[in-house]
Every structure is written in C-alpha cells, then in structure tokens.
C-alpha positions in Angstrom: -20.3 122.9 19.7 -17.8 121.5 17.4 -16.2 119.4 20.2 -19.4 118.0 21.0 -20.2 117.0 17.4 -17.0 115.4 17.2 -17.3 113.4 20.5 -20.9 112.1 19.3 -19.5 110.9 16.1 -16.8 109.1 17.9 -19.2 107.3 20.0 -21.3 106.1 17.0 -18.2 104.9 15.4 -17.3 102.9 18.2 -20.7 101.5 18.8 -20.9 100.4 15.1 -17.4 98.7 15.6 -18.7 96.7 18.9 -21.6 95.6 17.2 -19.9 94.4 14.2 -17.5 92.6 16.4 -20.2 91.0 18.4 -22.0 89.9 15.5 -18.5 88.5 13.8 -17.6 86.5 16.9 -21.2 85.3 17.6 -21.7 83.9 14.1 -18.3 82.1 14.5 -19.4 80.6 17.7 -22.7 79.4 16.7 -21.2 78.1 13.4 -18.5 76.0 15.2 -21.1 74.8 17.6 -23.5 73.6 14.7 -20.3 71.8 13.2 -19.2 70.0 16.3 -22.8 68.9 16.7 -22.7 67.6 13.3 -19.6 65.8 13.7 -20.8 64.1 16.8 -23.8 63.0 15.0 -21.9 61.4 12.4 -19.6 59.7 14.9 -22.7 58.3 16.7 -23.9 57.0 13.2 -20.6 55.4 12.4 -20.7 53.8 15.9 -24.1 52.6 15.4 -23.0 50.4 12.1 -22.3 46.9 12.9 -18.5 46.4 12.8 -16.9 43.8 10.3 -16.2 40.3 11.7 -12.5 39.7 12.5 -11.5 36.5 10.9 -8.4 34.6 10.2 -7.7 33.4 6.7 -5.9 30.5 5.2 -4.6 30.7 1.4 -5.4 27.2 -0.1 -2.2 25.4 -1.4 -1.6 22.2 -3.4 0.4 19.2 -2.1 1.7 15.9 -3.3 -0.5 13.3 -1.6 1.8 10.4 -2.5 2.6 10.2 1.0 4.2 7.1 2.6 1.7 5.3 4.9 2.5 2.6 7.4 1.2 -0.9 7.3 1.9 -3.9 9.6 3.4 -6.7 7.3 4.4 -10.1 7.8 7.4 -11.8 6.4 6.6 -15.0 4.3 8.8 -17.2 2.4 8.2 -17.5 -1.3 8.6 -21.1 -1.4 8.1 -23.3 1.7 8.2 -27.4 2.0 7.2 -29.6 4.4 9.4 -32.8 3.8 7.4 -36.1 4.0 8.3 -39.6 3.5 7.2 -41.2 0.2 7.5 -44.7 1.3 7.3 -46.6 4.8 10.5 -47.5 6.4 13.0 -46.9 9.2 15.3 -43.8 9.2 18.8 -45.0 8.7 20.6 -41.3 9.0 19.9 -37.6 9.3 22.4 -35.7 7.0 21.7 -32.1 8.0 22.3 -29.8 10.8 18.9 -28.4 12.1 18.8 -24.6 11.4 21.3 -24.6 8.6 21.2 -23.6 5.3 20.7 -26.3 2.5 20.7 -26.3 -1.3 18.5 -28.0 -3.8 19.6 -31.6 -4.0 21.5 -31.9 -0.6 20.6 -35.2 1.1 18.6 -34.9 4.1 17.3 -38.3 5.2 18.4 -41.8 4.5 15.7 -44.7 5.0 16.7 -48.2 5.4 16.9 -49.2 1.8 17.8 -53.1 1.8 14.3 -54.3 1.3 14.1 -51.8 -1.7 17.0 -52.8 -3.2 16.1 -56.5 -3.0 12.7 -55.8 -4.7 14.7 -53.9 -7.4 16.8 -57.3 -7.9 13.8 -59.2 -8.0 12.0 -57.1 -10.5 15.1 -57.1 -13.0 15.0 -61.0 -12.6 11.4 -60.8 -13.7 12.0 -58.7 -16.6 15.0 -61.0 -17.6 12.2 -63.8 -17.4 9.6 -62.0 -19.5 12.3 -61.2 -22.2 13.4 -64.8 -22.4 9.6 -65.8 -23.0 9.3 -63.1 -25.4 12.4 -64.4 -27.4 11.2 -68.0 -27.4 7.7 -67.1 -28.5 9.1 -64.9 -31.3 11.6 -67.7 -32.6 8.8 -70.5 -32.3 6.5 -68.2 -34.6 9.3 -67.5 -37.2 9.8 -71.4 -37.3 6.0 -72.0 -38.1 5.8 -69.3 -40.6 9.0 -70.9 -42.3 7.8 -74.6 -42.2 5.6 -76.0 -45.0 2.3 -74.7 -45.0 0.7 -78.4 -45.4 2.5 -79.3 -42.1 1.3 -76.4 -40.1 -2.4 -75.7 -39.4 -3.7 -72.3 -39.4 -4.9 -72.7 -35.7 -1.0 -73.2 -34.8 0.2 -70.1 -36.3 -2.6 -68.1 -34.6 -1.6 -69.8 -31.2 1.9 -68.9 -31.7 1.1 -65.3 -32.7 -0.9 -64.7 -29.5 1.6 -66.2 -27.3 4.3 -63.7 -28.6 1.7 -60.7 -28.0 1.3 -62.2 -24.4 5.4 -62.3 -24.2 5.5 -58.9 -25.3 3.1 -57.6 -22.7 4.8 -59.3 -20.0 8.1 -57.7 -20.9 6.3 -54.5 -20.6 4.6 -55.1 -17.4 8.0 -56.2 -15.9 9.7 -53.1 -17.2 7.1 -51.0 -15.3 7.5 -53.1 -12.2 11.0 -52.5 -12.2 10.5 -48.7 -12.7 8.2 -48.7 -9.7 11.0 -50.5 -7.6 13.6 -48.2 -8.7 11.5 -45.1 -7.9 10.7 -46.5 -4.4 14.2 -47.2 -4.0 15.1 -43.5 -4.9 12.6 -42.5 -2.2 15.0 -43.9 0.5 17.3 -40.9 -0.2 15.3 -37.8 0.7 16.8 -34.7 -0.6 16.0 -31.0 -0.6 13.7 -29.7 -3.3 14.6 -26.2 -2.7 17.5 -23.9 -1.3 16.7 -22.4 2.0 16.8 -22.8 5.6 16.0 -26.2 7.3 14.3 -26.3 10.6 13.9 -28.9 13.3 14.0 -32.8 12.5 10.9 -34.2 13.9 12.2 -37.7 13.3 15.5 -39.0 13.9 17.5 -42.3 13.4 15.6 -45.2 14.2 12.1 -43.9 13.8 9.9 -45.8 11.7 8.0 -43.3 9.4 5.2 -43.8 6.8 3.6 -41.5 4.0 0.3 -42.1 5.7 -1.3 -39.3 7.7 0.6 -36.3 8.0 4.1 -37.1 8.9 6.4 -34.4 8.4 10.2 -34.9 8.8 11.3 -31.3 8.7 10.5 -28.2 7.0 12.4 -25.8 4.5 11.7 -22.3 3.7 13.3 -20.1 1.1 15.1 -17.1 2.5 16.5 -15.0 -0.2 14.8 -13.5 -1.8 11.8 -13.2 0.6 8.2 -11.7 0.5 6.5 -9.0 2.9 2.6 -8.9 2.7 0.5 -6.3 3.8 -3.3 -5.5 3.8 -4.4 -2.7 1.5 -7.7 -1.1 1.9 -10.2 -1.3 -0.9 -10.0 2.6 -1.5 -6.3 2.8 -1.5 -6.3 0.0 -4.2 -8.8 1.6 -6.3 -6.7 4.9 -6.0 -3.7 3.0 -7.2 -5.7 0.8 -9.9 -4.3 1.8 -13.0 -0.5 1.1 -11.6 -1.9 -2.2 -10.6 -3.1 -3.0 -14.0 0.5 -2.8 -15.3 2.4 -5.6 -14.2 5.7 -4.0 -15.4 5.2 -0.8 -13.3 6.0 -0.2 -9.6 3.1 0.7 -7.4 4.9 1.5 -4.1 8.3 2.6 -3.2 8.5 0.8 -0.1 11.0 0.5 3.1 10.4 -1.7 6.3 11.3 -1.3 9.7 12.4 -4.2 11.9 11.1 -5.4 15.2 14.1 -3.6 16.8 13.3 -0.4 15.0 16.2 -0.5 12.5 15.3 0.4 8.9 15.9 -2.4 6.6 18.7 -1.3 4.1 17.1 -2.8 1.0 14.3 -1.6 -1.1 11.3 -3.7 -1.7 10.0 -4.6 -5.3 6.5 -5.5 -6.4 5.7 -9.0 -6.4 2.0 -9.7 -6.7 -1.2 -8.9 -5.4 -4.1 -11.4 -4.2 -7.0 -12.0 -6.5 -9.8 -11.5 -4.0 -10.8 -8.9 -1.3 -11.2 -10.0 2.1 -14.9 -9.6 2.7 -14.5 -9.3 6.5 -12.1 -6.5 6.5 -12.4 -5.0 3.0 -8.8 -5.0 2.0 -6.5 -7.1 -0.3 -3.0 -8.6 0.4 -0.2 -7.0 -1.5 3.1 -8.6 -1.5 6.6 -7.0 -1.7 9.8 -9.0 -2.7 13.0 -7.9 -0.7 16.6 -9.3 -0.9 17.3 -11.2 2.2 20.9 -12.2 1.8 21.9 -11.3 5.6 19.0 -13.4 6.9 17.4 -10.3 9.1 14.0 -11.1 7.7 12.5 -14.0 9.3 9.4 -15.8 8.0 6.6 -15.2 10.2 8.1 -12.3 11.9 6.1 -8.9 11.8 7.5 -5.6 10.2 6.5 -2.1 9.8 5.9 -1.1 5.9 6.3 2.3 4.9 5.1 2.4 1.2 4.8 5.5 -0.8 2.8 5.5 -4.0 5.1 5.7 -6.9 2.4 7.8 -8.9 2.1 11.6 -7.7 -1.2 12.9 -6.7 -1.2 16.8 -6.5 -4.4 18.3 -4.9 -5.6 21.3 -3.0 -5.3 20.6 0.9 -7.1 22.8 3.6 -7.1 22.4 7.4 -10.1 20.5 8.8 -11.1 23.2 10.9 -12.0 25.4 7.9 -14.6 22.8 6.9 -18.3 23.2 7.9 -21.2 20.8 6.8 -25.1 21.1 6.6 -27.9 19.3 4.9 -26.3 20.0 1.7 -22.9 18.6 2.2 -19.4 20.1 3.2 -18.6 23.6 2.6 -16.0 26.4 3.2 -16.4 30.2 3.4 -14.3 31.8 0.5 -13.1 35.2 0.7 -12.9 37.5 -2.5 -10.4 40.4 -3.0 -13.1 42.8 -1.6 -13.1 40.7 1.8 -16.8 39.7 1.0 -17.7 36.1 2.1 -19.2 33.5 -0.2 -20.4 29.9 0.8 -18.6 27.2 -1.5 -19.5 23.5 -1.5 -16.6 21.2 -1.6 -16.0 17.3 -1.9 -13.3 16.1 0.4 -11.1 13.2 0.1 -8.5 11.5 2.3 -7.7 13.2 5.9 -3.9 14.0 6.2 -3.2 14.6 10.0 -5.3 17.7 10.5 -5.4 18.5 7.0 -7.8 17.2 4.6 -7.7 16.5 0.5 -10.1 18.6 -1.6 -11.4 16.7 -4.5 -13.4 19.5 -6.0 -14.7 23.0 -5.1 -11.3 24.9 -4.3 -8.2 25.7 -6.4 -4.9 26.6 -5.2 -4.3 30.4 -4.1 -8.0 30.9 -2.9 -8.4 32.3 0.5 -10.8 30.6 2.9 -11.9 31.3 6.6 -9.8 29.6 9.0 -10.9 30.9 12.3 -13.8 33.0 13.2 -16.2 31.0 11.0 -19.0 31.3 13.6 -19.2 35.1 13.2 -19.6 35.1 9.2 -22.3 34.7 6.8 -22.6 34.6 3.1 -22.4 38.2 1.7 -20.6 39.3 4.7 -17.7 41.5 4.6 -14.9 40.4 6.9 -11.9 42.1 8.5 -9.0 39.6 8.1 -6.1 40.3 10.5 -3.8 37.5 9.2 -3.5 35.1 6.3 -2.5 31.9 7.4 -0.1 30.4 4.8 2.1 28.6 6.9 5.2 30.4 5.9 7.7 27.6 4.8 5.9 24.8 6.4 4.3 22.2 4.5 0.6 20.9 5.1 2.4 17.9 7.2 4.0 20.4 9.5 0.8 22.2 9.9 -0.8 19.2 10.6 1.2 19.0 13.9 1.8 15.4 14.6 0.4 14.1 11.3 1.4 10.4 10.6 2.2 11.5 6.9 5.0 13.3 5.0 3.8 15.6 2.3 6.1 16.2 -0.6 6.9 19.9 -1.5 3.9 22.1 -1.6 2.5 23.6 -5.1 1.8 27.3 -4.9 -1.5 28.6 -5.9 -0.3 29.3 -9.5 0.4 25.7 -9.9 4.3 25.8 -9.7 5.9 23.7 -7.1 7.6 25.5 -4.4 11.3 24.4 -3.7 
C-alpha cells in the first residue's frame, strides 16, 4: 500500500510540472507572436507614411558684382583737323611727308604768294598816301586857326575840320586794308594747327585750290593721348550715376584688347560722357583717354574694352536654376534649420552667367532648394542630401563659362572670404 501511494503522488507531481511548463511556454509563444504582429503593423504604418522629398540645397553667398564687362570700343582722336585753304591760289610746294608726325606750327603747304605780296605793297602805298593827306589837312586847319579871325570865315574853318576828319578816316581804312592784305599773304603759308599725324596730301604742287566748296588739302589727327569710346546701357549708367556725377572720381578701371588679341599695356582714364542717350539703342557714349606714345591705337580702329566699375557692389548671388516664378513674381524655396520649406519672394537684378543678383528677399547664409524644386511645397519637410556651397569656387566659377569674373565671395556672416 505504501508503494502504491508513493507512486500515485509522483504521478500527480509530474503531471503538475508538465501542465505548468506547458502553460509557461504557451504563454511565451502567444506573447511573442503578438509582439511580432504589433511590430509588423508598426512597420506597415511607417511605410504607409509619405517620404520626405530628397533635395539639393544651395547656401546663399555674397559677391562683389563690380565685375569687368566687355564692350566694343572705337578709337577716336581727341583733336582732328581738316586742312583747307583760306585763299585761292596755286600750290607752290608741299612741305611734309605723308603719314609723318608733324608739330603744331610746322609748314605744310605754300601757295604762290606773288600776287598777295604785291597787294600788300599796294596797300602800304595807299596807307602812305592817306597819312600824307591827313598831315596836309591837319596843317591847313592849324594855319586857319592861327590866322586873323577877320581874314578867315567860319565856313572855311568848318570845311578844314571836315577835311581833317575825312583824312583820318582814310588813314584808318588804309590800315585795315593793309591788315587784310597781310592776312591773305599769311594764308599762303599753311601750317599745322595741332601736333599729330598727317595723312595723304589730296592736292600737290601745281594744283589750283580755292576755299569755296569742301576743298581739303590733308588731315591731321592727334595721336597722343587718344580717346576710346564705347556705348554704355542706360541701366549700367544709372547704376554708376553717383560716380558719373563726380567729375574728379574714376568710374571704371579699364583695359583694352587690340585687334590682334594683345592687351594694351596702358590703363585708361576717364575722359567724358555724352550728354544725351541714343533713343534708338538706349545707350550713352562713354569716352576713356589712353596714352598712345607708341602709336598702337589708330583712330578709327575697333578694340575690346574691359571695364570694371571702380565702386564695389556686394550683394547676394544665387543660381538661376533655383528661381521660380508665378503670378506674384519671382520666388525661391528657403529651408530652415528643421528642414522645413518656406516660399520666399525675391527681387532679382543682373544676370551673371548662370547666376543672378538678388536685390531683396535673401541674405547671405540662408539655404535654398537648388535641385528637386518640383517635389517640394511650402510647409513640407525635406531630406537634404547635399549642400551646394561650391567649396572654394566663386559664383563666376560656378557659372560655368560665365563672361564675368566675380571678386572674392562674402560669406553668410558678411565677412569677405580670402
């Protein structure tokens, strides 16, 4: 009996252990399964959420837009003279070599002066005669005044005074005629009125010339200094208006390239600006003065003028790709520190290659959407994968084949980078 009771108790204990183990492992199984189902549901919900758009950002930087711009310029002499005869006559001699440099006062042409020298002699004789008549009339009047008043009538004295005045007038007339004759005689020697380069002699020895019509004997152009003129747009003129108003201030730092591609070694200086805008082109002529002692700048030739405004213009610059437009105007998408997108209206200025100037709406250091613009909207949180800062490149280098060369960039905090 005792053995049977012990065996029964062992079976009961074993059964209890088996049931307890089954309950424990069954609970773990069902709990783990529930957790797996919860995780799967959470993943499904997460996957169902919209993904943040992936965009490329650009950090707004500032640059000095006082960049050199290229213009087509024309070389012009500051002084140019067409030599014309002042009298009629036959050219007796040409005294210069065509294409040579002449100085002011150099003799260029001689006109046969025989007739003019004779005229001067004639006028001198007329003056001597008039002076003799004046002397006679003066002495006669003195005699009448010295005579006894009873022997001289008042009418005789009046007549003598009138004769003296007429004689005096004849002397003055003779002197004027002599001066005119001497002027005509001086015109037989045609001299250079300026220093410069003389051109072709259109009339040579033996030709009869006259001041009538447009008879040009030759031309002289000043070579040093010389002027280079180019057309500046009305907008560029207004941008530099403060500098143009000050006559003592330089407006451009200018260099020129010659037709063969060589850079002219001398710098240009401000000369003058025209007083009217061309109504057809909306431009104004600006002239620079260059030293030309070597004669490389030839009047009438064309050169390329590279002019950089002397006054700096530091403004934000952004890629044109980042700008969009709607009915309200131009705008960009600005991204804040939380990567949230906001629409920002901007006012744009000049285009510089593939970049553009921002007149208002942005400051240096702000981040804007550069690529992936089509997938963002205001208020959306984006996922930036790269910030387009350009590294050490300037906006001109980022412009890729821009015609302009921006000066060192100014960082977002306003400090100029080296």
